[in-house]
LOTITI-383518 format. One record per residue (C-alpha): residue number from 1; residue in one letter; z, x negated, y. Coordinates in pm, whole numbers, plus 50000, padded with zeros to 5 digits. Layout:
FIKOL   seq   type      pz      px      py
FIKOL   NUM      a       Z       X       Y
...
This chain:
FIKOL   seq   type      pz      px      py
FIKOL     1      m   50009   50001   50007
FIKOL     2      e   50083   49701   50241
FIKOL     3      n   49719   49589   50180
FIKOL     4      l   49564   49917   50245
FIKOL     5      d   49775   49967   50573
FIKOL     6      f   49638   49632   50691
FIKOL     7      l   49275   49746   50602
FIKOL     8      t   49322   50092   50785
FIKOL     9      r   49463   49914   51100
FIKOL    10      y   49191   49651   51098
FIKOL    11      i   48900   49874   51055
FIKOL    12      n   49047   50111   51310
FIKOL    13      t   49093   49842   51575
FIKOL    14      a   48781   49818   51795
FIKOL    15      s   48599   49482   51783
FIKOL    16      p   48276   49499   51960
FIKOL    17      t   48049   49211   51984
FIKOL    18      g   48153   48994   52263
FIKOL    19      f   48482   49171   52283
FIKOL    20      e   48642   49102   51947
FIKOL    21      w   48993   48992   52061
FIKOL    22      s   49208   49260   51957
FIKOL    23      g   49100   49275   51593
FIKOL    24      q   49095   48911   51575
FIKOL    25      q   49447   48877   51669
FIKOL    26      l   49552   49132   51435
FIKOL    27      w   49349   48948   51150
FIKOL    28      l   49535   48621   51242
FIKOL    29      d   49859   48769   51246
FIKOL    30      y   49804   48900   50890
FIKOL    31      i   49675   48558   50758
FIKOL    32      k   49919   48318   50912
FIKOL    33      p   50166   48331   50637
FIKOL    34      y   49906   48222   50395
FIKOL    35      v   49761   47906   50565
FIKOL    36      d   49874   47591   50697
FIKOL    37      t   49733   47610   51051
FIKOL    38      h   49449   47798   51246
FIKOL    39      i   49169   47738   51483
FIKOL    40      v   49068   47994   51763
FIKOL    41      d   48755   47867   51948
FIKOL    42      t   48614   47953   52300
FIKOL    43      y   48442   48296   52193
FIKOL    44      g   48707   48443   51962
FIKOL    45      s   48617   48312   51610
FIKOL    46      v   48930   48260   51415
FIKOL    47      v   48985   48024   51120
FIKOL    48      g   49280   47998   50907
FIKOL    49      v   49310   47634   50747
FIKOL    50      i   49472   47511   50424
FIKOL    51      n   49475   47151   50364
FIKOL    52      p   49362   47058   50734
FIKOL    53      d   49349   46691   50662
FIKOL    54      a   49124   46703   50352
FIKOL    55      p   48787   46535   50401
FIKOL    56      y   48598   46780   50157
FIKOL    57      k   48569   47106   50343
FIKOL    58      v   48492   47451   50192
FIKOL    59      v   48445   47760   50403
FIKOL    60      i   48472   48129   50311
FIKOL    61      e   48340   48343   50584
FIKOL    62      a   48302   48703   50711
FIKOL    63      h   48223   48839   51062
FIKOL    64      a   48439   49051   51280
FIKOL    65      d   48216   49224   51526
FIKOL    66      e   48095   49566   51529
FIKOL    67      i   47799   49733   51687
FIKOL    68      s   47849   49924   52025
FIKOL    69      w   47699   50001   52357
FIKOL    70      f   47727   49897   52710
FIKOL    71      v   47748   50106   53010
FIKOL    72      n   47418   50028   53188
FIKOL    73      y   47386   50298   53459
FIKOL    74      i   47604   50555   53613
FIKOL    75      t   47462   50876   53792
FIKOL    76      d   47584   50992   54103
FIKOL    77      d   47703   51325   53956
FIKOL    78      g   47903   51139   53677
FIKOL    79      y   47708   51069   53391
FIKOL    80      i   47665   50736   53175
FIKOL    81      y   47361   50594   53049
FIKOL    82      v   47401   50297   52794
FIKOL    83      r   47219   50012   52627
FIKOL    84      r   47284   49860   52283
FIKOL    85      n   47511   49599   52178
FIKOL    86      g   47406   49509   51867
FIKOL    87      g   47202   49719   51649
FIKOL    88      s   47346   50051   51765
FIKOL    89      d   47167   50361   51617
FIKOL    90      v   47056   50600   51894
FIKOL    91      m   46976   50888   51632
FIKOL    92      i   47350   50933   51535
FIKOL    93      a   47470   50921   51907
FIKOL    94      p   47453   51293   52027
FIKOL    95      s   47786   51472   51968
FIKOL    96      m   47995   51168   51899
FIKOL    97      r   48312   51088   52077
FIKOL    98      v   48363   50752   52223
FIKOL    99      n   48616   50525   52371
FIKOL   100      i   48510   50334   52694
FIKOL   101      h   48706   50006   52708
FIKOL   102      t   48821   49946   53066
FIKOL   103      d   49071   49712   53241
FIKOL   104      k   49282   50028   53300
FIKOL   105      g   49296   50118   52923
FIKOL   106      l   49059   50340   52714
FIKOL   107      v   48874   50624   52866
FIKOL   108      k   48758   50910   52636
FIKOL   109      g   48410   51018   52647
FIKOL   110      i   48146   51212   52457
FIKOL   111      f   47769   51163   52386
FIKOL   112      g   47652   51492   52526
FIKOL   113      y   47328   51652   52429
FIKOL   114      p   47113   51960   52557
FIKOL   115      a   47201   52297   52327
FIKOL   116      i   46937   52399   52061
FIKOL   117      h   46906   52728   52283
FIKOL   118      v   46753   52544   52571
FIKOL   119      r   46529   52314   52401
FIKOL   120      d   46176   52351   52279
FIKOL   121      t   46251   52269   51912
FIKOL   122      a   45869   52280   51829
FIKOL   123      k   45849   51986   52055
FIKOL   124      d   46179   51801   52005
FIKOL   125      e   46172   51428   51996
FIKOL   126      a   46426   51188   51836
FIKOL   127      p   46716   51083   52087
FIKOL   128      n   46640   50772   52261
FIKOL   129      l   46804   50554   52528
FIKOL   130      k   46654   50752   52801
FIKOL   131      t   46795   51085   52674
FIKOL   132      i   47138   51015   52540
FIKOL   133      f   47429   51008   52781
FIKOL   134      i   47816   51000   52813
FIKOL   135      d   48018   51256   52954
FIKOL   136      c   48390   51174   53062
FIKOL   137      g   48445   51495   53239
FIKOL   138      a   48412   51328   53551
FIKOL   139      k   48275   51526   53878
FIKOL   140      n   48110   51237   54012
FIKOL   141      k   48028   50845   54002
FIKOL   142      e   48350   50790   54233
FIKOL   143      e   48574   50952   53977
FIKOL   144      l   48450   50728   53700
FIKOL   145      t   48496   50433   53912
FIKOL   146      e   48859   50536   53977
FIKOL   147      m   48904   50563   53591
FIKOL   148      g   48811   50187   53566
FIKOL   149      i   48445   50270   53432
FIKOL   150      h   48160   50012   53569
FIKOL   151      v   47844   49873   53446
FIKOL   152      g   47893   49641   53150
FIKOL   153      c   48217   49843   53009
FIKOL   154      v   48170   49838   52639
FIKOL   155      v   48157   50162   52440
FIKOL   156      t   48264   50245   52073
FIKOL   157      f   48255   50538   51861
FIKOL   158      v   48613   50676   51766
FIKOL   159      d   48586   50752   51415
FIKOL   160      e   48860   50595   51189
FIKOL   161      f   48921   50486   50829
FIKOL   162      m   48960   50708   50533
FIKOL   163      v   48951   50725   50150
FIKOL   164      l   48691   50940   49998
FIKOL   165      n   48750   51090   49656
FIKOL   166      d   49035   50829   49587
FIKOL   167      r   48744   50561   49542
FIKOL   168      f   48522   50491   49833
FIKOL   169      y   48657   50326   50160
FIKOL   170      v   48470   50488   50476
FIKOL   171      g   48473   50413   50832
FIKOL   172      r   48294   50253   51123
FIKOL   173      a   48263   49886   51127
FIKOL   174      l   48297   49832   50758
FIKOL   175      d   48017   49595   50858
FIKOL   176      n   48181   49335   50855
FIKOL   177      r   48556   49404   50895
FIKOL   178      i   48571   49463   50516
FIKOL   179      g   48453   49128   50499
FIKOL   180      g   48742   48995   50704
FIKOL   181      y   48984   49197   50506
FIKOL   182      m   48842   49034   50164
FIKOL   183      i   48854   48690   50272
FIKOL   184      a   49216   48737   50407
FIKOL   185      q   49307   48893   50032
FIKOL   186      v   49161   48567   49885
FIKOL   187      a   49401   48361   50111
FIKOL   188      r   49687   48574   50027
FIKOL   189      m   49627   48524   49635
FIKOL   190      l   49591   48142   49670
FIKOL   191      k   49924   48130   49851
FIKOL   192      e   50105   48395   49608
FIKOL   193      n   49973   48218   49294
FIKOL   194      n   50068   47887   49424
FIKOL   195      i   49723   47729   49383
FIKOL   196      q   49714   47385   49508
FIKOL   197      l   49345   47326   49624
FIKOL   198      d   49221   46956   49646
FIKOL   199      y   49009   47021   49919
FIKOL   200      g   49028   47179   50274
FIKOL   201      l   48964   47558   50282
FIKOL   202      y   48863   47706   50600
FIKOL   203      i   48872   48107   50605
FIKOL   204      v   48647   48211   50880
FIKOL   205      n   48644   48517   51060
FIKOL   206      a   48323   48460   51307
FIKOL   207      v   48226   48681   51619
FIKOL   208      q   47889   48768   51751
FIKOL   209      e   47709   48817   51407
FIKOL   210      e   47541   49134   51515
FIKOL   211      i   47343   48989   51809
FIKOL   212      g   47217   48667   51619
FIKOL   213      l   47471   48523   51388
FIKOL   214      r   47606   48326   51710
FIKOL   215      g   47967   48299   51600
FIKOL   216      a   47895   48140   51282
FIKOL   217      e   47651   47894   51451
FIKOL   218      m   47914   47774   51710
FIKOL   219      i   48203   47757   51452
FIKOL   220      s   47985   47580   51173
FIKOL   221      r   47929   47303   51426
FIKOL   222      r   48278   47264   51466
FIKOL   223      i   48403   47265   51121
FIKOL   224      k   48105   47056   50960
FIKOL   225      p   48178   47204   50620
FIKOL   226      d   48049   47070   50287
FIKOL   227      v   48021   47421   50137
FIKOL   228      a   48014   47778   50270
FIKOL   229      i   48050   48109   50084
FIKOL   230      v   47971   48391   50319
FIKOL   231      t   48047   48754   50258
FIKOL   232      d   47883   49035   50419
FIKOL   233      v   47746   49406   50325
FIKOL   234      t   47428   49488   50176
FIKOL   235      h   47241   49819   50145
FIKOL   236      d   47308   50041   49848
FIKOL   237      t   46982   50166   49769
FIKOL   238      q   47054   50474   49548
FIKOL   239      s   47111   50728   49826
FIKOL   240      p   46798   50944   49951
FIKOL   241      a   46524   50758   50168
FIKOL   242      y   46560   50395   50019
FIKOL   243      k   46292   50257   49861
FIKOL   244      k   46376   50049   49542
FIKOL   245      l   46038   49921   49518
FIKOL   246      e   46088   49734   49870
FIKOL   247      q   46463   49715   49913
FIKOL   248      g   46558   49634   49578
FIKOL   249      d   46797   49816   49332
FIKOL   250      v   47167   49787   49441
FIKOL   251      a   47434   50045   49378
FIKOL   252      c   47785   50091   49464
FIKOL   253      n   48040   50039   49194
FIKOL   254      k   47825   49786   49010
FIKOL   255      g   47978   49482   49143
FIKOL   256      p   47907   49206   49404
FIKOL   257      v   47555   49138   49502
FIKOL   258      l   47426   48775   49466
FIKOL   259      t   47144   48678   49695
FIKOL   260      f   46811   48440   49598
FIKOL   261      g   46663   48303   49906
FIKOL   262      p   46575   47968   50091
FIKOL   263      a   46903   47954   50280
FIKOL   264      v   47098   47994   49933
FIKOL   265      q   47168   47676   49769
FIKOL   266      n   47066   47721   49401
FIKOL   267      n   47314   47506   49240
FIKOL   268      l   47602   47675   49435
FIKOL   269      l   47447   48017   49343
FIKOL   270      r   47455   47916   48984
FIKOL   271      m   47805   47815   48994
FIKOL   272      i   47918   48146   49125
FIKOL   273      r   47689   48319   48868
FIKOL   274      n   47876   48122   48596
FIKOL   275      v   48195   48199   48708
FIKOL   276      a   48117   48560   48729
FIKOL   277      k   48012   48549   48373
FIKOL   278      e   48330   48351   48259
FIKOL   279      k   48552   48579   48433
FIKOL   280      e   48362   48923   48332
FIKOL   281      i   48312   49011   48675
FIKOL   282      p   48016   49244   48717
FIKOL   283      v   47731   49134   48963
FIKOL   284      q   47394   49255   49113
FIKOL   285      l   47099   49038   49206
FIKOL   286      a   46880   49061   49537
FIKOL   287      a   46613   48840   49693
FIKOL   288      v   46520   48771   50029
FIKOL   289      s   46185   48651   50164
FIKOL   290      r   46301   48440   50445
FIKOL   291      s   46643   48460   50594
FIKOL   292      t   46934   48636   50460
FIKOL   293      g   47002   48788   50791
FIKOL   294      t   47359   48712   50754
FIKOL   295      d   47599   48423   50870
FIKOL   296      t   47465   48255   50572
FIKOL   297      d   47174   48144   50769
FIKOL   298      s   47372   47977   51048
FIKOL   299      f   47597   47779   50785
FIKOL   300      a   47313   47659   50575
FIKOL   301      y   47103   47528   50846
FIKOL   302      s   47391   47367   51063
FIKOL   303      a   47428   46972   51117
FIKOL   304      e   47279   46803   50805
FIKOL   305      g   47271   47123   50593
FIKOL   306      v   47563   47287   50410
FIKOL   307      a   47554   47415   50050
FIKOL   308      s   47565   47793   50154
FIKOL   309      a   47573   48107   49922
FIKOL   310      l   47595   48480   50000
FIKOL   311      i   47820   48731   49818
FIKOL   312      s   47754   49080   49941
FIKOL   313      l   47934   49406   49921
FIKOL   314      p   47718   49699   49849
FIKOL   315      l   47746   49964   50137
FIKOL   316      k   47611   50293   50207
FIKOL   317      y   47511   50434   50556
FIKOL   318      m   47492   50094   50748
FIKOL   319      h   47548   50103   51118
FIKOL   320      t   47686   50477   51131
FIKOL   321      t   48037   50565   51154
FIKOL   322      v   48080   50676   50778
FIKOL   323      e   47981   50325   50639
FIKOL   324      t   48109   50352   50252
FIKOL   325      v   48205   50097   50006
FIKOL   326      h   48348   50130   49654
FIKOL   327      r   48708   50013   49611
FIKOL   328      d   48626   49830   49298
FIKOL   329      d   48344   49647   49454
FIKOL   330      v   48577   49529   49725
FIKOL   331      e   48834   49396   49461
FIKOL   332      n   48561   49235   49267
FIKOL   333      v   48418   49041   49570
FIKOL   334      i   48800   48923   49622
FIKOL   335      k   48824   48831   49271
FIKOL   336      l   48501   48624   49264
FIKOL   337      m   48553   48425   49559
FIKOL   338      y   48901   48358   49441
FIKOL   339      e   48807   48240   49098
FIKOL   340      v   48500   48023   49259
FIKOL   341      l   48755   47848   49470
FIKOL   342      v   49010   47762   49203
FIKOL   343      q   48748   47590   48984
FIKOL   344      l   48587   47413   49264
FIKOL   345      k   48670   47036   49293
FIKOL   346      a   48661   46819   49608
FIKOL   347      g   48365   46591   49628
FIKOL   348      h   48122   46823   49427
FIKOL   349      d   47782   46729   49491
FIKOL   350      f   47549   47013   49496
FIKOL   351      r   47218   46812   49548
FIKOL   352      y   46940   46885   49317
FIKOL   353      f   46876   46537   49245
FIKOL   354      s   47010   46178   49385
């Protein structure tokens, strides 16, 4: 229950891209008992470190930020137009409740939309950035200013964490604070099981993934790791509208997803697959044509090149407020990362030949 309480509080704590500090502070407070020291960089990425003096460095990583909106324009009569901060989906915005983050605190608002009665539904177009707007109940622009709202304020959806049918975790920003939760649980297990690693372990919760993997890019240069194992979410392709021929065959409750692609170091991937087989952890396989689109790419191509791999969590309804993952998949990602770290030895050379 303690871990579920942390997950609930962590998911519910807004951490929009570029404004992640509230969630990062909560995450750091949770992980501190399980690490020897920590790093906080200029833009807010947080790293818990075990064995900080060890020369061989291993990273496990997730990203902390969530998609959101920026206030972009305020009309004289008190309506707010927005622009994206990350991959925000205009289609889901109408009728959603929002929090506007200001220096004076949170201001409540709603994405209003014209009623069906007054629209020519035969000519209806999909919502877009020119047609969605936020209503805070203000009578004019001056009242919004008094509330603390200005161009550049960040906006997040209100929806919070829940458990669906006693098996699925549901909420906004599971992409990828569920990853932050999972790597924190790996650190907890290492501590509670008194595992003595012979290398330095860097538990990285990076910022600004949603706008180009930027937090991982910065922190990878700082740590200069030898190995990086990244976790993020990937699409469950079973629900309607997905095309398995194009997007692969991935399902919730069938285990972590291991990805093949140029950024993934094959010897490290082979090690992870072997551990999964030995420990009887179910896994699924996926392939990417070029980049993984995750922080794996930033680590793999940093400095002289870092042996990197991606362990993904199947997720339904990405970039909505009802992102959904299976509890057993979460536990299996944690278990797989833990078991890989336990058997890994300092100095392991992942090169294909020498």
